[in-house]
C-alpha positions in Angstrom: -16.7 6.8 -3.6 -14.3 7.0 -0.7 -11.5 4.5 -0.2 -13.2 3.4 3.1 -16.4 2.6 1.3 -14.7 0.7 -1.4 -12.7 -1.3 1.1 -15.9 -2.1 3.1 -17.7 -3.1 -0.1 -14.8 -5.3 -1.3 -14.7 -7.0 2.1 -18.4 -7.6 2.1 -18.3 -8.9 -1.5 -15.6 -11.3 -0.6 -17.4 -12.6 2.5 -20.7 -12.8 0.5 -18.9 -14.8 -2.2 -17.5 -17.2 0.4 -21.0 -17.5 2.1 -22.7 -18.2 -1.3 -20.1 -20.8 -2.3 -20.3 -22.4 1.2 -24.1 -22.5 1.1 -24.2 -24.0 -2.4 -21.7 -26.6 -1.4 -23.5 -27.4 1.8 -26.9 -27.5 0.1 -25.6 -29.8 -2.7 -23.8 -32.1 -0.2 -26.8 -32.3 2.1 -29.2 -33.1 -0.8 -26.7 -35.6 -2.3 -26.3 -37.3 1.1 -30.0 -37.5 1.8 -30.7 -38.7 -1.7 -28.0 -41.3 -1.4 -29.5 -42.5 1.8 -32.9 -43.0 0.2 -31.2 -44.7 -2.8 -29.3 -47.0 -0.5 -32.4 -48.0 1.4 -34.3 -48.7 -1.9 -31.3 -50.7 -3.2 -31.1 -52.8 0.0 -34.8 -53.6 -0.4 -34.4 -54.5 -4.0 -31.4 -56.7 -3.2 -33.5 -58.4 -0.4 -36.2 -59.2 -3.0 -34.0 -60.4 -5.8 -31.4 -62.3 -3.8 -33.2 -63.1 -0.6 -34.7 -66.5 0.4 -38.1 -67.6 -0.9 -39.9 -66.4 2.2 -39.1 -62.8 1.4 -40.3 -63.1 -2.2 -43.4 -65.0 -1.1 -44.1 -62.3 1.5 -43.9 -59.7 -1.2 -46.2 -61.7 -3.5 -48.7 -62.3 -0.6 -48.6 -58.5 0.1 -49.4 -57.8 -3.5 -52.2 -60.5 -3.6 -53.6 -59.1 -0.4 -53.7 -55.7 -1.8 -55.3 -57.0 -5.0 -57.9 -59.1 -3.1 -58.8 -56.1 -1.0 -59.2 -54.0 -4.2 -61.4 -56.7 -5.8 -63.7 -57.0 -2.8 -64.0 -53.3 -2.6 -65.3 -53.4 -6.2 -67.6 -56.4 -5.5 -65.6 -58.7 -7.8 -64.0 -60.9 -5.1 -65.2 -64.4 -4.1 -65.4 -63.5 -0.5 -62.2 -65.4 0.4 -60.1 -63.8 3.1 -56.9 -62.3 1.8 -53.8 -64.5 1.9 -50.4 -63.7 3.3 -50.8 -63.3 7.0 -47.3 -64.6 7.6 -44.9 -62.7 9.9 -42.5 -62.2 7.1 -45.0 -60.3 5.1 -45.7 -58.0 8.1 -42.0 -57.4 8.6 -41.5 -56.6 5.0 -44.5 -54.3 4.8 -43.0 -52.2 7.6 -39.8 -51.9 5.6 -41.2 -50.7 2.3 -42.9 -47.5 1.2 -44.2 -48.7 -2.2 -43.8 -51.8 -4.3 -45.2 -53.1 -7.6 -44.6 -55.6 -10.4 -44.9 -54.5 -14.1 -45.4 -57.5 -16.3 -44.3 -57.7 -19.9 -47.9 -57.1 -21.1 -48.0 -53.8 -19.2 -50.1 -55.0 -16.3 -49.3 -53.6 -12.9 -49.6 -55.4 -9.7 -49.0 -53.7 -6.3 -49.1 -50.2 -5.0 -49.9 -47.2 -7.2 -46.4 -46.1 -8.4 -46.2 -43.9 -11.5 -45.0 -46.0 -14.4 -42.6 -44.4 -17.0 -42.7 -46.6 -20.1 -39.3 -45.3 -21.3 -37.6 -46.2 -18.0 -39.3 -49.7 -18.0 -38.0 -50.3 -21.5 -34.5 -49.2 -20.8 -34.3 -51.4 -17.6 -35.5 -54.5 -19.6 -33.0 -53.8 -22.4 -29.9 -53.1 -20.3 -30.9 -55.3 -17.3 -29.6 -52.4 -15.1 -31.5 -50.7 -12.3 -32.4 -47.0 -12.6 -33.4 -44.4 -10.1 -35.9 -41.7 -11.0 -38.0 -39.0 -9.4 -41.8 -39.2 -9.9 -45.0 -37.8 -8.5 -47.7 -40.1 -7.1 -51.4 -39.7 -7.4 -51.5 -37.2 -4.4 -48.8 -35.1 -6.0 -46.1 -36.0 -3.7 -42.6 -36.5 -5.0 -41.3 -40.1 -4.7 -38.0 -41.7 -5.4 -38.4 -44.8 -7.6 -36.0 -47.6 -8.2 -36.8 -49.7 -11.3 -35.0 -53.1 -11.9 -35.7 -56.5 -13.3 -37.3 -59.1 -11.0 -34.8 -61.8 -11.8 -35.4 -65.5 -12.5 -37.9 -66.0 -9.5 -40.8 -64.6 -11.4 -41.9 -64.4 -15.0 -39.2 -63.3 -17.4 -39.4 -59.6 -18.3 -41.2 -58.7 -15.1 -39.9 -55.4 -13.6 -39.9 -54.5 -10.0 -40.5 -50.9 -8.9 -39.8 -49.7 -5.4 -40.7 -46.2 -4.2 -40.1 -44.0 -1.2 -41.8 -40.7 -0.4 -39.2 -37.9 -0.5 -41.5 -35.0 0.3 -40.0 -34.7 3.8 -36.5 -34.6 2.2 -37.5 -31.8 -0.1 -39.1 -29.9 2.8 -35.9 -30.4 4.9 -33.8 -29.2 2.0 -35.9 -26.1 1.6 -35.7 -25.4 5.3 -31.9 -25.9 5.1 -31.7 -23.5 2.1 -33.7 -20.8 3.9 -31.5 -21.2 6.9 -28.3 -20.9 4.9 -29.7 -17.9 3.0 -30.6 -16.1 6.2 -27.3 -16.9 7.7 -25.5 -15.7 4.5 -27.4 -12.4 4.6 -26.7 -11.8 8.3 -23.0 -12.8 7.8 -22.7 -10.5 4.8 -24.2 -7.5 6.7 -22.0 -8.3 9.7 -18.9 -8.5 7.4 -19.9 -5.1 5.9 -20.1 -3.6 9.3 -16.7 -5.1 10.4 -15.3 -4.0 7.0 -16.5 -0.5 7.5 -14.8 -0.4 11.0 -11.6 -2.0 9.8 -11.5 0.2 6.7 -11.9 3.3 8.8 -9.0 2.1 11.0 -6.9 1.3 8.0 -7.6 4.5 6.1 -7.4 6.9 9.1 -3.8 8.0 8.4 -4.7 8.4 4.7 -7.7 10.5 5.6 -5.6 12.7 8.0 -2.9 13.1 5.2 -5.6 14.1 2.7 -7.1 16.6 5.1 -3.7 18.0 6.0 -2.7 18.3 2.3 -6.0 20.1 1.6 -5.3 22.5 4.4 -1.9 23.3 3.0 -3.3 23.8 -0.5 -6.3 26.0 0.5 -5.0 28.0 3.4 -1.2 27.9 2.9 -1.1 26.8 6.5 1.1 24.0 7.8 -1.1 21.6 9.9 -0.1 19.7 13.1 1.6 16.4 12.8 -0.4 13.3 12.2 -0.4 10.7 15.1 1.2 7.5 13.8 0.9 4.3 15.8 1.7 1.7 13.0 4.7 0.8 10.9 3.1 -0.6 7.8 2.9 1.2 4.4 0.1 3.4 5.5 2.0 4.3 8.7 5.1 5.0 6.6 3.0 7.4 4.4 1.9 9.3 7.4 5.5 9.4 8.8 6.8 10.7 5.4 4.1 13.3 5.4 5.1 14.5 8.9 8.7 14.7 7.6 7.6 16.7 4.7 5.6 19.1 6.9 8.7 19.5 9.1 10.9 20.2 6.1 8.4 22.7 4.8 8.4 24.5 8.2 12.2 24.6 8.3 12.2 25.9 4.7 9.6 28.6 5.5 11.5 29.6 8.6 14.8 29.8 6.7 13.1 31.7 4.0 11.6 34.2 6.4 14.9 34.6 8.2 16.8 35.0 4.9 14.4 37.7 3.8 14.7 39.5 7.1 18.5 39.2 7.2 18.9 40.2 3.6 16.7 43.3 4.0 18.8 44.2 7.0 22.1 43.7 5.2 20.9 45.5 2.1 19.5 48.4 4.0 22.9 49.8 5.1 24.7 50.0 1.7 21.6 51.3 0.1 21.2 54.0 2.7 24.8 54.9 2.3 24.6 55.1 -1.5 21.4 57.2 -1.3 23.1 59.7 1.0 26.2 60.0 -1.2 24.0 60.4 -4.3 21.8 63.0 -2.6 24.9 64.9 -1.4 26.4 65.0 -4.8 23.1 66.2 -6.3 22.8 68.9 -3.7 26.4 70.1 -4.4 26.8 70.3 -8.2 29.8 72.6 -7.9 31.7 70.4 -5.4 35.5 70.4 -6.1 37.0 67.2 -7.6 39.2 66.8 -4.5 36.0 66.1 -2.5 33.8 64.7 -5.1 36.0 61.9 -6.4 36.5 60.2 -3.0 32.7 60.2 -2.5 32.2 58.7 -6.0 34.9 56.1 -5.3 33.2 55.2 -2.0 29.9 54.9 -3.8 31.4 52.6 -6.4 33.0 50.4 -3.7 29.7 50.2 -1.9 27.9 49.4 -5.1 30.4 46.6 -5.8 29.9 45.2 -2.4 26.1 45.4 -2.9 26.5 43.5 -6.2 28.5 40.8 -4.5 25.9 40.5 -1.7 23.0 40.1 -4.2 25.0 37.5 -6.1 25.7 35.5 -3.0 22.1 35.8 -1.9 20.9 34.5 -5.2 23.3 31.5 -5.0 22.3 30.8 -1.4 18.5 31.1 -1.9 18.3 29.3 -5.2 18.9 25.6 -5.9 20.4 26.1 -9.3 23.8 25.2 -8.1 22.6 22.0 -6.5 21.1 21.0 -9.9 24.5 21.3 -11.6 25.8 18.1 -13.1 28.2 16.0 -10.9 31.6 15.2 -12.5 35.1 14.3 -11.4 37.0 17.3 -10.1 40.7 17.5 -9.3 40.8 19.5 -6.1 44.6 20.3 -6.6 44.0 22.0 -10.0 40.9 23.8 -8.8 42.5 25.2 -5.7 45.7 26.2 -7.6 43.6 28.0 -10.2 41.5 30.0 -7.5 44.7 30.8 -5.5 46.5 32.1 -8.6 43.6 34.4 -9.4 43.7 35.8 -5.9 47.5 36.3 -6.0 47.1 38.2 -9.2 44.3 40.5 -8.0 45.5 41.1 -4.4 49.2 40.7 -4.6 49.1 38.3 -1.5 51.1 35.2 -1.2 49.0 32.0 -1.1 50.8 28.7 -0.3 49.1 25.7 -1.8 49.9 22.1 -0.9 47.6 19.5 -2.5 47.5 15.8 -3.1 45.5 16.3 -6.2 42.5 14.3 -4.9 39.7 13.6 -7.4 36.2 14.0 -6.1 32.8 13.6 -7.7 31.3 17.1 -7.2 29.6 20.1 -8.8 32.6 22.2 -10.1 31.0 25.7 -9.8 29.7 25.1 -6.3 33.1 23.8 -5.1 34.9 26.6 -6.8 32.6 29.2 -5.1 33.2 27.5 -1.7 37.0 27.5 -2.1 36.8 31.2 -3.3 34.9 32.2 -0.2 37.4 30.3 2.1 40.4 32.1 0.5 38.6 35.5 0.5 37.8 35.2 4.2 41.4 34.3 5.0 42.7 37.3 3.0 40.1 39.6 4.5 40.8 38.7 8.1 44.6 38.3 7.7 45.9 41.6 6.3 49.5 40.5 6.9 51.2 37.2 6.2 50.7 34.4 3.9 47.6 32.2 3.4 48.2 28.5 3.6 46.0 25.9 1.8 46.4 22.2 2.3 44.4 19.4 0.6 44.6 15.7 1.5 42.1 13.0 0.6 39.4 15.5 -0.1 40.0 17.6 3.1 40.6 21.2 2.3 42.0 23.5 5.1 42.6 27.2 4.6 44.7 28.9 7.3 45.1 32.6 7.9 47.4 34.4 10.5 44.9 36.9 11.7 43.3 37.5 15.1 41.3 34.3 14.9 37.7 33.6 15.8 36.5 33.4 19.4 35.6 29.9 20.5 32.1 31.1 21.4 31.6 32.3 17.9 33.0 29.3 16.0 29.7 27.3 16.3 27.7 30.1 14.6 30.3 31.1 12.0 28.6 29.1 9.2 25.1 30.7 9.9 23.9 33.1 7.3 24.6 36.8 8.0 26.4 36.0 11.2 29.4 38.2 11.9 31.5 38.2 15.0 32.1 41.5 16.9 35.6 41.8 15.6 34.5 41.3 12.0 31.8 43.9 11.8 34.3 46.6 10.7 35.4 44.4 7.8 33.7 44.4 4.4 31.4 41.5 3.6 27.9 40.2 4.0 28.4 37.4 6.4 27.1 34.6 4.1 30.4 33.4 2.6 30.8 30.6 5.1 27.1 29.7 4.8 27.7 29.0 1.1 30.7 26.8 2.1 28.5 24.8 4.5 25.8 24.4 1.9 28.4 23.0 -0.6 29.4 20.5 2.1 25.8 19.5 2.8 25.0 19.0 -0.8 28.0 16.7 -1.4 27.7 14.8 1.9 30.8 16.4 3.5 31.4 18.6 6.5 32.9 21.9 7.7 34.8 22.9 10.8 36.8 25.7 12.4 39.9 25.4 14.6 42.2 27.8 16.3 46.0 26.8 16.1 48.1 27.4 19.2 50.3 29.8 17.3 47.4 32.0 16.3 45.2 32.4 13.3 42.2 30.4 12.2 41.8 27.2 10.2 38.5 26.7 8.3 38.1 23.3 6.7 35.9 21.7 4.1 35.8 17.9 3.4 34.4 16.2 0.4 33.9 12.5 -0.4 36.6 11.1 -2.7 35.6 9.7 -6.1 35.8 6.1 -4.9 33.7 6.8 -1.7 31.2 8.9 -3.6 30.7 6.1 -6.2 30.1 3.6 -3.4 
């Protein structure tokens, strides 16, 4: 089941639950209110009989006698006397009452035909408290019955019962229930429709992200960016996915360019090596005076090729960025690298360092410093190389011809070599490794040209205190 469907069902379920709860509460309140209205009316009638003046009670008794006389005459048992109780009070009371009867202690009933429940009569006599009950009359209609003692105006133990037909109340409640049920069904369906639309709007970025991710997985093809017009969590998901696609595109472009540049850089030394080897194979009797320089040149080209492959591996892989970070004393590291170069090249390297401690990856920083010094020696055949370090800023100065201002912006690109440097050995990725080290550690790189000649290449690293913060 899709997320959109689940959200629509959840919303419909919530609305349906609210509707059901509301309907039940309204139905119960309506029934209670109507029943309380009937009960109050019956109670008012009972109070008028028990506590009213004598005219009211006489009117009730006259009404009962009239009813009984009419019943006797109908059976042929009457004496032909006209019924009593033609007083106005009796007429008024008759209009106010739905049903009324006396139940004597001997069980005789006088009045209208109200169902008699012996258990209720007994409880009312014992507790002297009124009691409401629901009964069905002779016609099968539901009636609300109030049973109470008659008081001291009639014979002791006599019970009064008043009744009111509540069939119309039941019909009204049934009509109300059907209306509430119909409203609830319509409301739930409408909530489901609205929930489906809202869920579609809510999950649209997620659906787009899912489709785009599937396209990447199936076709290895980077899709277009997802339109984002919201800033909530779903919008942030789409924005993050767009950023990921952008990063993948950049990575793919860099990978493609790296492969193309690497193949170009590798082609020249490999071709030269093949030519030398083929020449030596074709001239097995070549004198040593000519053979040895060719072998030495091949060995030098092989060494350069080995360095190139090592730098490509370092640049293309992320193994160095996964190296553990630890405190590094830049003064000690720079002095150690400079001493090694002095030993192998015989050049003078002047080091001035404040001994700043940085949190860094030692191998990556050592490789970056090595490349800076190697470049300075390579492009400055004469004169000393000066290295200064202050507060994590490393500057390596050579006294060579310098780098043209137009080329300085591209000097840290992979395989970039200025026109004046193409005759020098190297692969053109040394400064790219320096820049990568700066990026990994949150530092920066720069190139400047002093007024008195030469070039300064710099690398800055956050100090230990700043890096911790």
